[in-house]
C-alpha positions in Angstrom: -108.7 -0.7 10.4 -104.4 -1.4 9.0 -103.3 -4.7 9.4 -99.8 -5.4 11.6 -97.8 -8.1 11.4 -95.1 -9.0 13.4 -92.6 -12.6 13.0 -90.8 -13.8 15.7 -87.5 -14.6 15.1 -84.6 -16.9 16.7 -81.4 -16.6 14.4 -79.6 -19.5 13.5 -76.2 -20.8 12.7 -76.6 -24.0 11.0 -77.4 -23.9 7.2 -78.2 -26.2 4.6 -80.7 -28.8 3.6 -80.5 -31.4 7.0 -80.1 -28.1 9.4 -83.7 -27.0 7.8 -85.8 -30.3 8.5 -84.2 -30.8 11.4 -85.2 -26.8 11.8 -89.1 -27.6 10.7 -89.1 -31.3 13.0 -89.5 -29.0 16.2 -92.0 -26.4 14.7 -89.8 -23.9 13.4 -89.5 -22.4 9.7 -86.2 -21.1 8.4 -86.0 -18.0 7.0 -83.4 -15.6 5.9 -83.4 -11.9 6.2 -81.6 -9.4 3.9 -80.7 -5.9 2.2 -80.5 -3.3 3.7 -76.4 -2.7 3.3 -76.5 -5.4 6.1 -75.7 -9.0 5.6 -77.9 -11.6 5.3 -79.2 -12.9 9.0 -80.4 -16.8 8.9 -83.9 -16.6 11.2 -85.8 -19.5 12.5 -89.5 -19.0 13.0 -91.8 -20.1 14.9 -95.0 -22.6 12.6 -98.0 -21.5 14.2 -97.0 -18.2 13.8 -95.8 -18.5 10.4 -98.9 -20.0 9.5 -101.4 -17.4 10.5 -99.5 -15.1 9.2 -100.1 -16.5 5.6 -102.9 -16.9 5.8 -104.2 -13.0 5.5 -103.6 -12.0 1.8 -102.1 -8.5 3.0 -98.9 -9.9 4.6 -97.3 -9.8 1.1 -98.7 -6.4 0.9 -97.3 -5.0 3.9 -94.5 -3.8 5.4 -93.6 -6.2 8.6 -91.8 -6.9 12.0 -89.2 -9.5 12.6 -88.6 -8.6 16.5 -84.6 -10.4 17.0 -83.9 -11.0 20.4 -82.3 -8.6 22.6 -86.1 -6.5 21.9 -84.6 -5.4 18.1 -86.5 -4.9 15.7 -86.3 -5.0 12.4 -88.5 -4.0 9.2 -89.1 -5.9 6.1 -91.5 -6.9 3.0 -91.8 -10.8 2.6 -89.9 -11.4 -1.0 -90.8 -15.0 -1.4 -92.8 -18.0 0.2 -91.5 -21.7 -0.6 -94.1 -24.2 0.0 -94.0 -28.7 -0.2 -95.2 -29.2 -3.7 -97.1 -31.7 -2.3 -98.9 -30.3 0.8 -98.1 -26.7 0.6 -96.5 -26.7 4.1 -94.0 -23.4 4.6 -90.6 -24.7 4.1 -88.7 -21.4 3.4 -89.0 -17.7 3.9 -87.4 -14.5 2.6 -87.5 -11.3 3.5 -86.4 -7.7 2.5 -84.9 -5.2 4.7 -86.6 -1.8 4.3 -85.4 1.5 4.8 -88.1 4.6 5.2 -85.6 6.6 2.5 -85.3 4.0 -0.3 -87.7 2.9 -2.9 -89.7 -1.2 -3.1 -90.8 -3.0 -5.3 -93.6 -5.2 -4.0 -96.5 -7.7 -5.5 -100.1 -5.8 -4.4 -103.4 -7.6 -5.0 -106.3 -6.4 -6.9 -109.3 -5.8 -6.1 -112.1 -6.2 -8.6 -115.4 -4.6 -7.5 -118.9 -4.2 -9.1 -118.4 -6.9 -10.8 -122.0 -7.9 -10.7 -123.3 -4.6 -11.4 -121.0 -4.0 -14.2 -122.8 -3.0 -17.6 -120.7 -6.2 -19.3 -122.2 -8.6 -17.1 -125.9 -7.6 -16.8 -126.3 -7.9 -20.5 -124.6 -11.4 -19.5 -121.1 -10.9 -20.1 -118.1 -13.3 -18.7 -115.7 -11.4 -16.5 -111.7 -12.6 -17.8 -109.4 -11.5 -14.6 -106.2 -11.0 -17.1 -103.6 -9.9 -14.0 -104.7 -10.2 -10.3 -101.3 -8.7 -8.6 -99.3 -5.7 -10.3 -95.9 -5.2 -8.9 -95.2 -1.1 -7.8 -92.8 0.7 -7.3 -93.1 3.1 -3.9 -91.4 3.9 -1.3 -92.1 2.3 2.5 -94.8 4.0 3.5 -97.0 4.7 0.5 -96.8 0.7 0.2 -101.0 -0.1 -0.2 -102.5 -2.7 0.7 -103.9 -3.3 -2.8 -105.4 -1.9 -5.6 -109.4 -1.6 -6.8 -110.7 -2.1 -10.0 -113.7 -1.4 -10.4 -115.9 -2.8 -13.3 -119.3 -1.0 -13.3 -119.1 1.1 -16.8 -117.5 -2.3 -18.3 -119.3 -3.1 -21.1 -118.9 -6.8 -23.4 -116.3 -6.1 -25.3 -114.2 -4.0 -23.1 -111.1 -4.3 -21.1 -109.4 -2.2 -18.6 -105.8 -1.6 -19.0 -102.7 -0.9 -17.0 -102.2 2.2 -17.8 -105.9 3.0 -16.3 -105.7 1.7 -13.0 -105.4 4.4 -10.4 -102.9 4.2 -7.7 -102.5 5.9 -4.5 -100.2 9.7 -4.9 -96.6 8.0 -4.4 -97.2 4.8 -6.2 -95.6 3.5 -9.8 -96.3 0.6 -11.5 -93.5 -0.6 -12.1 -94.7 -2.5 -15.2 -95.5 1.1 -17.0 -91.5 1.9 -17.3 -91.9 -0.6 -19.6 -92.8 0.2 -24.3 -96.7 -0.9 -24.3 -96.8 -2.1 -19.8 -99.7 0.8 -20.5 -102.1 -1.5 -23.0 -101.6 -4.8 -20.8 -105.0 -6.2 -20.0 -105.8 -6.3 -16.5 -109.3 -7.4 -16.6 -111.9 -7.7 -20.0 -115.9 -8.7 -20.3 -116.3 -11.2 -22.8 -119.4 -11.9 -24.5 -121.7 -15.0 -23.3 -120.1 -18.1 -23.7 -122.6 -20.0 -26.8 -121.7 -24.4 -26.8 -118.2 -23.6 -25.1 -117.2 -21.1 -27.5 -117.8 -16.7 -27.3 -121.1 -16.1 -29.3 -119.1 -13.3 -31.1 -116.0 -14.8 -32.1 -115.7 -18.1 -32.4 -114.1 -18.7 -29.1 -111.4 -16.5 -30.2 -110.0 -13.8 -28.8 -108.8 -11.4 -31.3 
């Protein structure tokens, strides 16, 4: 079942650090909604709803619904979450409006499958995840929740590169637009470690 996320929002008028602190003391989280050829709107969100939504990885790779006063709904993506450096509590959210006919750039997670069954791991190899997410470019309706990376046939010393990832129709990997992007390693199976160093490379990668 496809996940869906809603954020009940109030419009706030006061800006600045002091106003944000006062807001958080009332269990509200300050946020801003921008983009879509419209001026930014300052929002206040319910802390409990924010925390619950952010518990799910998929919130970062879905089209979200921002419910504004007056029964108005806006489609958006979550662009940034600011957290306290010590407590990790949410301090501020940035949302970007989306339009059905305009491409968006979103980071989506990579889900690695077939690791334990892979050729290299069965030989004792160690999986090294070079990337855990990638930036995609697509229309909102084509936004994938995640991309799968299958390691089943990967042997020791082999890698899966960015240009080898399978992506849905209508989706492009942003990094492939740059020279050398296709050769960026996503995941590698290293030789078994011996005394803290790899048996074949002496701890150094080529």
